[in-house]
Each structure stands twice: as structure tokens, then as C-alpha cells.
Phi, psi and omega in degrees: 000125182255146178248145179292141179297140180278124179285138178292143180296139180293138180296143180297142179287138179268127178265130179293139180288126182279126182278158179302322179297323178294318180295319180295316180295317180297317179295320181295320180292319177296320179294320179295316178296320178294325180297322177298314181295319180296318179297314179298318179295320180295318178296318180297314180297318179299313182297317181294315182296319181281345183270343185303314179298334182288330183292339178245022183291148177283156179303330180291340179273354183251137179285152177082006178071027179292146181287324179209180185296319184291327174292331179284317186278342182303306178299328178292319177296318178299312181298321179296310182290322181295313180295318180293322179295316178298318179297320180293323179297327179277319190282323188297310178299319178296317182295318179295318179297316179295318180296320178292323178296317180293319188274334189227353184238317188288147170300158188301315182295316179295321180296318178296314179296318179293324177296320177297319180296317179297317180294322179291330180298331179289342182270356180288129179298150182295331180294329177292318176297323178296316177297319178296320181294320186277331184260333185246304188291312184301310177297329182291319185271351184302317176298325178293321178296320178298320178295320179297319179293321179295321184273322187236027180297342178289341180273134187303325182295329183251025180291147178271183002284145183286150177291134180280348181254348183080002181271085184237174179293331178289323175296318176298321179298322178294317178298314179297324179297319177296326181288321182269352180303316180298323181296309183293320181295313183297314180292318179295321179299315180295324178294315181296324180290341179267006175299130180306128181298327180296326178293316180295315181293325178294319179295318178293324180292333178278003176098010180286145172286174181298318179294320177296323176297318178295318183291326184263338184242315187280309184295317176298322178293323185267003183301313178298323178293322177297317180297315181293321177297320178295322179293322177293319175297324177296321177298322177293318181292325181296324184264006182290139187243296193294319182298318179291316182295328182279325186276318186274156163248082198278162173221156179275092181206168175246116182209132178269355180295132186266339193238011180271167180280341175264118187228149174290148179259172179254165181297313183297316179294322179296320178296315183296323184280330187254345184295321180300331182262355184284151177206156178063228181293337178301326176294317179296325178296316179294321178294323178295322175295326174296325176297319178298316178296322178300317180294317180297313181295319178298319179295319179297313180292328177295317178296318179298317179296321179296322179292321179297319182294337178294331179239046183289326182256119179270162180294147179268014183271036181279000000 
């Protein structure tokens, strides 16, 4: 009768002794992460609690003669999304071109200097962009807007009458595009620089030109990063306040015309312009519109985070 050999017992695992500094750092990080969640929850509860009276507000408590809250907030949501979409339409191609120039075309010294300028542009306060838009950009582009209306006034987007001051929704879109350009450019540049070198060298070895190499190797690799960078820039444009409030003379309406003097306003600008004079249920109405903007911005950033997580691990063929 044979017996199975007895396996030797595995040696006990040794646990590293945790130092006081490790415990302090671990506790601090958990507290910081919890503070973010607590703050977000507190803001959400505040917005919901203060918004409840607005959902049942009477027409007399709403500006513009709206029948109910949703009829009031509808044009504001349209103006917010419309202005941000136009800004994204202008900024994304420019940001991709600048990022590709910095990462694959410019000499190293020029690329470093241009990268610093792009990063510093993100630190300019929005009120400065608003002053630039109202004093410099609007008078400069007004003749171009007049020409567009004269040539393409038959198209609804460029229908007249043209604004005599140049302060239109398209002017605001240009200002917002300049504001979100550094965000999209910086993120796209970092994504392009992480393209596997073997992919680029293989494309060049097969006889591709530099542009063909970028089109076949760099852009497909960086597509998820471009999308996520664009979504983050869209989140910034959705919540912008001062630049829109300073450049536009807004009204609560829905209009796709880009060059007229009557333009839709955004939620953030509407709150900034009307909150000092609001009282009673009017304050709750403005807070409720802020809740709608909070939900829209949260959804945009959630989508951007989901896209980033899809390409969280990059190729190791660098």
C-alpha cells in the first residue's frame, strides 16, 4: 500500500511593515477622494432642493411669458448647445493641425516654445477673452458678416438682417473656440506623441510620405484621444459665462441664424445676467436652469471619461 507524498507546507507570507508615512499618505488620498464625492453630492442635493419650486412655477414668475419652466429653459438649452457646437466645429480642426505640427513637423525648439504658448493660453481668464471679443473681434469681423449676408443671405444660417455691431452668436463661437483650443491641442499633442514608433517607422519604410504616415498610423491611433479631448473642450464651452454675457445681447429664443443681432443666450450667461435682479421664485427658476446645465455638463464629461477608458492601455511598441 503506497501513500501519497506529503507536500511541504507553504512558508507563511511576510507582510511588509507599514510605515507611518504610508498610513498618512493612504489616509490623505482616501479623504481627498471622499471629499470630491461629498462635494458633488452636496451640490446635487442643493440644486435639486432649490429647483423644486421652479418646476411648478406660474407663468408670471417666468421671464418672456413662458407657459411653464420647460418652455422657459428649452431655448436656453438650445443656445447653450448651439454655441458650444459651433465653437467645437471651429476649434477641433485647428487644434488637430496645431497638435500635429508640434508633434511631427516643427523643430524641437519651435515645438517647445509653441507648446508653452498653447499651455499659457489656457490660463487666460474668460473675462479677458470677453473684452477681446467685444472690443477687437466683433468690430473686426462685422464687415465679413455683412459680406456673407450679401452673398449667402438665401441660406438660412446666413439670413439677414446682419448685426451692425458684429456681436453675433458666430462671434461668440469664435471666442469660445479660442478658449477651448488649448485644452484640445494639449491633449491631442500628448496622444500623438504616444503613437508607437514602430508603427511610424514601418509606414515610412514602406514608402509612405510623412502625411501618409500620419494619416495611416498617427490619426487612427489618436482617434479616441481626439474624441475625448473634444468632449472635454465641449464641457468647458457649455459652462462658459462671462465671454458669452459680454459679447452677446441675448434673448430667450430659438434661432439658427448666425449673423443677426437677435441671438439665443446660454444657461450660464442667463444666470449671470439675471441673478442680481431675481427674487422669490425667480431665484429658484435660475437655480433650476443651473441644474439642467449641471446634468448636461456631467453627461458630456461622463461620455468623455468612458471614451478615455477604452484606450487606457497604450501599445508597448514605442
